[in-house]
C-alpha positions, -999 to 999 in steps of 0.1 A, spaced: 696 -462 520 688 -440 550 654 -445 566 628 -426 586 627 -450 615 593 -450 633 597 -436 668 582 -468 684 609 -490 667 639 -468 676 645 -485 710 648 -518 693 679 -505 674 698 -500 707 699 -477 736 730 -457 727 715 -438 697 706 -401 698 676 -394 676 664 -361 689 673 -334 714 643 -327 736 638 -290 741 610 -264 745 630 -240 724 626 -237 686 659 -251 678 670 -273 648 702 -293 645 709 -293 607 734 -320 596 749 -331 563 763 -365 555 788 -380 530 810 -350 521 830 -331 517 830 -330 479 842 -300 458 812 -301 435 787 -296 463 801 -287 497 813 -252 488 778 -242 476 763 -256 508 787 -234 528 777 -203 508 740 -210 513 745 -214 550 765 -182 552 737 -164 533 712 -174 560 735 -172 589 730 -208 598 755 -233 613 755 -271 607 772 -303 616 789 -321 588 793 -359 592 823 -365 569 836 -396 552 872 -400 560 883 -408 525 867 -376 513 885 -356 540 918 -372 529 911 -363 493 900 -327 500 917 -315 532 915 -278 523 877 -281 518 874 -299 552 894 -271 568 870 -246 551 840 -262 568 856 -256 602 869 -221 593 833 -210 586 823 -220 621 806 -254 614 812 -286 633 824 -318 617 819 -354 628 827 -390 619 809 -410 592 834 -439 589 864 -438 565 847 -457 536 810 -452 542 805 -487 555 772 -505 559 772 -517 595 748 -547 589 772 -562 564 805 -554 582 819 -573 611 824 -554 643 862 -553 644 864 -541 608 837 -515 614 853 -501 645 887 -500 628 872 -480 599 856 -455 623 889 -451 641 907 -446 608 884 -417 600 891 -403 635 927 -398 626 914 -370 603 882 -360 620 886 -348 655 851 -353 670 834 -375 695 803 -376 673 796 -405 650 768 -413 626 765 -447 609 762 -446 571 727 -457 560 717 -457 596 731 -492 599 747 -502 631 745 -534 651 742 -536 689 777 -550 691 790 -521 671 772 -497 694 787 -514 724 822 -511 709 818 -474 701 797 -460 729 826 -453 753 844 -431 726 815 -416 705 780 -402 708 761 -420 681 739 -395 664 709 -406 643 680 -383 633 643 -377 635 639 -359 602 655 -373 569 651 -351 538 653 -380 512 673 -355 491 693 -385 477 662 -402 463 660 -396 425 622 -402 426 618 -371 448 617 -335 436 631 -305 456 595 -295 465 589 -330 479 621 -328 499 610 -294 513 575 -307 522 590 -338 539 612 -318 561 585 -292 569 560 -319 578 582 -338 602 599 -309 620 596 -303 657 616 -285 684 650 -302 688 649 -321 655 681 -335 641 677 -330 603 697 -348 577 707 -335 542 736 -348 521 764 -328 506 769 -355 479 767 -358 442 737 -381 444 717 -355 464 731 -324 447 701 -314 426 674 -319 452 694 -306 481 707 -274 466 672 -264 456 654 -275 487 679 -262 513 673 -225 508 635 -232 509 639 -250 542 661 -223 557 637 -196 547 608 -216 562 626 -223 595 636 -187 599 600 -175 591 587 -199 618 611 -186 644 635 -215 645 672 -211 650 700 -235 641 725 -251 665 754 -274 660 756 -308 677 
């Protein structure tokens, strides 16, 4: 499960992780993990079009292989894509060689130097092995849209409360997050726009 890592603990996880992009401008880096999936991703793309917002999609290689046309549609609409391993591996329970091989397998389908570890799990050895090829992108705002105990309103409030200039925000275009995310996302976009924020891709 993804976590909201306290800022003071982040350096303990390794020095090659990007949590936030410091800026004085009202900029947000909206990201989506775990797709693409046909039941969810097309609706996300339509919502983003409606609000004129661009995002970065951290895609699972196996899903890209299953739905190549949907992956191409993400790019066609002007969004960026990035690597989220081929099989959504948990770094803490996968040896470094297997983990790196899985990331590189996804890279045969996803042309990006950006990588996000599934569940936020990545060991220092895995970071060391990947840092010369990839920028390892984490987050400073997680929506918890995947948590069945949350409601869409809770998801919105969580994101609104933690937001700051240069925040990297995580939602999920997945079946697990579908109900919460599709209802909370328009609320978040409307709120960000009303507060003068603009979206950028990583």
